[in-house]
N, C-alpha and C positions, 0 to 999 in steps of 0.2 A: 682705669677709665670708667666713668659712669655709663650705665646703659642709656641708650637713646629711647625716648618714648615717642610713639607715633599716634597720629589722629588721621584716619582714612576718611575722606569726605566722599559721599556718594554724589552722583550727578544731581539727584533730587535735592539733597541738602545744600550743595554748592549753588544751584539755581535759586532755591528758596532764600538763601542768605543774600544773594544779589538782588532779588526782588524786594525783600524786606528793607534792605538798605535804600533802594530806590524809593519805595513808598514812604519811608520814615524820614529820610534826610535829603535825597537828591531831587525828587520830583519838583518841577517848577524852576529849577536852576537853568539859567540861560547859558548854553554852551555853543560855541561855533565849531570847534574841532576837538575830537578826542585824540589823545596821543597815547598809544599803547607802548608800554615798555615791553619789548619783545624778549622773550617768548611768553613769560608768565602772564602778561596783561592782555594777550590777544583774545582769549575767550571772554574774559570779563568785558573788554572793550566792545566786542560784538554785541553782547547782551545790552550794554548801556547805549550803544548806537541805536539799537531798536527801540528801547524804552524812551529815549529822549527825542525820538522822531526822525530816525535815520540820519543821524549826525555823521559827517565824514570822519574816517579814522586814518591817522598817520602813525608811523612807527618810528621808534628810536631803539637801537640795539646797543646793549652794553654787555661787558663782561666783567666779572669780579675775580676771575682766576687767570693765571698764566702758568703753564707747566704744572698744573694741579696745585698751585700755591695761591692762597688768597692775596689779592692786591690790597694796598692800603685804602684805595677808593676805586669804585668802578670806572671803567674806561669806555667811552663811546666808540663803538666799532662801525656803526652805520647811522648816518644822519638822515633825517627826513628832508625832502626837497621842497615842500610846500612853503608858501609865504605866510608867516604867522603874525605879521605886523597888525596891531590893532585888534587882534582876535582874542576871545575868551577861550582858554583851553581847559580840558579836563585830562590830567595825566593819570593813567591807570596802570596799576600792577596788581598781581593776585594777593601779595602779602607784603607788609612792611616789617621786615625782620630787623635789620639794623637801621633802615631808613636811608642808608648811603645812596642807593640807586635813585630814590626820589630827590635827594639833595642835588646830585649831579644833573639830573634832568631839569630841575627848576632853575639852576644856575644857567644851563644851556639856553632855555627858552626865555629867560629874562633878557638875554642879549639879543633876542629876536624882536624886541619892542612889542611884546604882547600887551593886550589891554588888561587881562586878569588871568591868573592861573589858579585852578582848583586841583586838588589831588584826591584820588579814590583808591582804596584797597579794601576788599571785603574783610580781610583779616589783618590783624596786627599782632605783634609780640609785645609783652609788657616792657621789654628791655630796648625797644626801638628808640632811636635817637630822633626820629621824625614821625609824628603822628599825622596821617593824612586828614584833609578836611572832612572826608566822608569815609567811615569804616563801620563794620557791623559787629565783628566778634574779636575778642582777644583769645588767641589759642597759643599757649606757651610750650607746645611740643612740636615735633617735626610734622608738618602737614603734608599728607599725601593726597594730591589732587586727583580727581577721577581721570584726568587725561595724562597722568604720569605712570602708566603701566610699565613701559620699557625702562624709563629712568629708575623706577623703583626696583624692578627686577635686576637691572645691572648693578645698582648700588648694593642691594642685598646679596647678590652673588659674590661680589668682592668682599663683603663683610662676613658672610656666613657659609659660602660655598653653594653650589647649584641646588643640591637636594634641600638643604636647610632654607635656602632663599625661597624656594617654592612653598615650603611649609609655612614660613613666616608670612608670606603674602596671603595664604589661605586663612591663617590665624587672624590676620588683620581685617578680614572681611572681603577680600577679592573672591570672585566666583571662579570655579574650575575653568570655565571657558575663557575667562580673562587671562588667567595664569597660563593656560595652555597656548595662548596666542604668542607668548614671549619666551616659552621654554620648549 
């Protein structure tokens, strides 16, 4: 098995990438509703709601795994209740890895008789099968987002054991106080 390579984003870099994407590609786009693909898109959606003038946010929740096995395609587990007819949407996720989640979301919202659908993800992978309308950087390693402390710790603990997980997080740039919060 090949080793996994990681890229830890700081809050500052994450926010800067979102702002740069807005300034260079999104600014001026008319959006009625932001749809956050929960959980990954929540923080990005909040940033763009603010930048675009306090646009309302709805959520759609999907899962790509069942009993720790990857599904062929993501399944919607929670639907939004808002009326989307005639609205221009911005569907947001944090990364377009395979692109499957975006594809499922777009298919869902097309059935809601929307006016137009845009997609946004600050990060994409070069192997994605779906490239969002708006994206900032291509990062082809496992991205550790600044809000994924517990998720990272739990994953590393399963892979490396508790002591080595802590060391790996410090090695990747987490601060002692961050690591201490989850171990």
